[in-house]
N, C-alpha and C positions, 0 to 999 in steps of 0.2 A: 698273321702279320697285318697290322693296321697301317693306315697312311693318312697324311694330311698334306694338302697342297701338292699332291702327287709324289710325296716323299715317303719312301719305305721305312718302316720301323723295325728294328731288330728286336726279336723277342728275348734273346739270350742275355742282354744287358738292360738293367733298369736303373734309372736315376730318378730321384725325387727332390723337387724344389722345397726348401723350407720356407714356410710362411708364418710370420708372426701373427698371433691372435690380436685383433684390434677392436673387438667389440666393446662398446662402452659398458663400464661396470663389470666386465668379465674379470674375475679374480686372476685369470691367467694372462690378462692383457698387460704385458710388461714392455710395450714398445717405447715408452718414455720413462722407464724405471731407472735409467742410468744417465747421468750427465758427465761428459768427460772429453778429453782431447788427448793428442799424442805429442810427445816431447820433440820429435824431429820429423822432418819431411824433406823430400827432394823438391827443388824449386820448380816452378812452372817454366816454360820455355818461350822466349821471344823468337818464334819461328819465322825465318825469312821467306818461307814459301806458303805456309798454311794460314788461312784467314781465321781458323778456329783458335780460340784462346782458352777454352775451358771444357771440361768433361767430367764425368763421374770419377770419384776418387777411390783409389785402391789403398788398402792398409796391409802392412806386414807386421803384425804384433810381435813376431818371433825375432825381429831384428833389434839388436842392442848396440847402440853407438857409444855407450859410455866409455869404452876403451879408446875411442878416437881422440887424438890430441887436440885437433881443432874442429869443434862441433858447431861453431857459430854459423857457417854457411848453410847448415841444415836446420836452422831454427827460425828462419823468417818466412820461407816459402815464396818470396818475391820472384817474379820472372827474371830469367837471366838469358844471355845469348846462347845459342846452340852449342858453341864450342865450350863455353864455361860449364854448361850442363854435362857435356861429355866428360869433362875433367872431374866433376863431382861424382858422376856415375862410376868412374874408375876407382875413386877413393872408397866408395861404399860397397863396391862389388864383393870384396872378401867377406863382408858382413851379411850378405844376402844369399840364401841358398841358390845354387847354380841354376836350378830348373825354373826359378822365378824371374820374370823380366824386370828390368829397371825402367820405370816409366815416370814421366813428368808428374809432379805433384803427389807422388806416392807418400803416404804417411807411414812413419816408421816407429816401432817401439810399442810397448804395451799401453793399453788404455789407462789413463790417470784421471780420477774424478771421484764422484760420489754416487751412491745408490740413493735415489730420492724417494722411491716407493717400493720397498721390498715386499714381495708377495707373502701371503700367509704360509705357503708351502714352497718356499724357494729352494728347498733341498733338491727338488727334482724339476725345476723350471728353467727354461731358457730365457735369457734376458737380452735386451739391447740388440734387436735385429737378428736374432737367431745365431749369435756367435759367442755368447757368454753363458756359462752355467756354473753352478756351485761345484767346488772342488770335489766333494764326495761323489757327485754324479759323474764327473769326468773320470774319476778313478774307477768307478764301476764299469763305465763303458770301455775303458782301456783294458780292463781285466778280462773282457770277453775274448775268447780265442779268435784269432785272425784279424782283429780290428787294429788299424794303424791310425792313431790320432796324434796330431801335434797341438800342444797347448802351452800357454805361458800364463803365469799368475797376473791377473789384472790388478793394477795399483789403484783400487777404488776402496773407499771407506763407507761405512754405514753407521749412522748415529744410533739407529734403533737396535743394531746388532753388531757391536764392535768385533765380534769373532767371525763375521762373515768373510769367506774366502771364495773368490770367483776365479775361474780359468777362462781365458779367451782362446778360441780355436783358431788355428792357422790353416788356411786352405792347403791341401797336399799338392794341388796342381791347378792350373787354369785350363778349362775345357773350351772348345770352339763351338760357336753357334753356326747354324746353316743360314746364310744370308737370304737364300731363296724363300725361306719360310716366313720372313718378316713382311708385314703389310706396308703399304705405301707411306703411312704416317710415320713409320720408323725410319724409312729410307726415302725421303722425298725425291732424291736424285735417281732413284731406281736401281742403284747398285751400291754395294759396300766399297768405300774407298778409304784407304789409309795413307796418311801423309808419310812419304818415305824419309822425311827428316825427323819430325818430332813424334811420329807414331800415333797421333790422334786420328780417330775415324769419324765418319760423318753420320753416325746413328743419332737421330734426334731424340728419340724416346724409346722405351721398351717396356713391355709387360710380360709377366712370367708365362702367360698362356700363348705368347708368340714364339717362344723359344723352342727350337729343336737343336739337338747336340750331335756333332759329328762323332760317330763311334771311334774313328781313328785317333781322336784327340784324348780319349779317356785312357789314362795309364793303367797298367795291370796292378800296380801297387797304389794304395791310398783309398780313402773312403769319403773324404770331405773336399769338395771342389768349389771354385768360384768361376765365374764366366770371364773369359779373357777379353772379349770385345766390350763388355759393359759391366764393371765390377759391382758387387753387392748382391748378386743372385746366387745364394749358396745352395749347393746340391749335395745329396748324400747317396751312397750306394744302397741297394736293397738290404744288405746285411747290416749296415749301420742303422737304417730305418727300423729294422726288426729289433735290433739291440736296444734302441732308444725306447721303443714301445714296451719291450719286456722289462726295461728298467723303470718304467712309469714316468718318463720325461714328459713334462707338461709345458703348456705355453706355446706350442708350435704345431702347425698343421703340415701335412705332406701332400704334394701334388706331383703326380707322375709326369715326367718330362719325356718328350719324344726323342728317341735315340735312333739315328739313321745311318745307313751305309752309303748315303749320297749316290 
């Protein structure tokens, strides 16, 4: 059992952070291979208590608001008063999986856009920040026994390959970091604080090697997770990592994440 910052690591559970390859001229470097946006989003909040106005953005590609009669309030993203945000949150709650939180400025719906630089071997490559892969690769991963992956077709086009079909992964759950493992530059105030009204926290910045995950926050079901306190840090279980390696998935690196019992 290893430790960092005096925190014990559990050997039974392993998580791995997905890192996009970003080396110049690397044929697997697909970090800027897709340009796109999402059709809808929850607005930001004019919080009467919290001085913070912005933070990292979360995306739920699995959410489809096309059946909603009035979608206009979810198309601008402009800040609204807290009470108005709560009203809008109630409207979209039935469209969002119950285990996922409704947060300010959350982007909703599948990615829409274009593939600007398809790799030579994109049949087995991850794209766009480690959450897009070709449909055939997604099917192969899902066919492996015990794997539970949620994915939705991305609405992206590719001029060089009109038949290209990509799937965007949806995080199965959000896992919690251990605040005590963060260095001072991440939390200048010395402790993690969350606004009780708007939910925004005071984390200034974060790097993958600062992250330790609370074992109690990892669900028994699921293999693909995002970080609750700071979205965009995708993690996979050991079995999904092994499945990806056996399937020859390229364009991504794995970094083991500290899992603790606090």
